[in-house]
C-alpha positions, 0 to 999 in steps of 0.5 A: 896387919900382922903379914904386913909386919912380916913383909916389912921385917924381912924387907928391913933384914935385907937392907940391915943385914948386919943386925943378923951378924952371929957373935964372932968371938963366940962362933970363931974362938974354936977355929983360931982368932986370926981371922976374927981378930982381922975381921974386928979390925976391918982388915977383911982381906986378911979374914977372908984368907983365914976363914976360906980354908977353914970354910973349905974344910967344912967348919961351920962358924968360918962358913958362917963368916964367909957367908956373912962377908958376902952377904955384906960386901965385906972385903968381897963383892956382895953376892947373895948367891955365895952368901946362900952357899956358905950360909947353907952348911953353917945353918944346916950345923946349927949356927942360928944367925946363919939360919935367920940370914938364910931365912930371909934370902929365901923369903925375898928370893935373894941369891936363891929362888924364892921359897916360902916353905924354905924361908919358914923352915930356917926361921923356925930353925932360928927361932927354936934356937932363940933368935927373937927376930925369928920368933917374931917372924915365925908368929906372924908366918903361922898366923898367915900360913906363910910357908907352913900350914896356918896355926893360931896356937903356934903363932901365939906361942913364938909370939908369947916367947918373943914377947917375954923378951920385950919385943913390941911386935910380939906383943902386938901379935899376941894381943891380936890372937888373944881374943881368937884362942880359948883362955885354957889353951892360952894358958896351957901355951903360957906353960909351954913358953915358961918350960921351954928352952932353946934348942941346942941342935 
């Protein structure tokens, strides 16, 4: 049941990839406003012109923006390989939404070779940055051992983080796990969740 939810979640992410879009005002602020303003008004040709040189210079926010545009076909032909090309450095440099998007591409083999280990790696990075959808997916991955070793305690931990944000799938996963773990271990995991803070790396 949990693995089926994971599969549906990833498929849905592929169909509605914009739901994982990063916060452009926050992400692009350090790189200047012209590209962001053009993006916001739907002038993707100008946004591309502004973002491309910044991305070429290695600015992660601009790379993430380009990846987003290729992912959704905004001002460019939709191209998952190009999306992966630009999302990868952005993800490597800590942009959480880029990590979540890249994980989806690896899980589905879109623009990259399907690789569950890479999908799990990037899902965990995004989950550790506080992306709720990634926390749910990671809980399912740990439960089934998809892309990483099966670990019910880790599954419960990430389900707990997302459940505390009101995520119904996470609550369901947590309910499935509760009878499978000792009460003392659950209490310990809840204590870890109490003190957890999103990664800044």
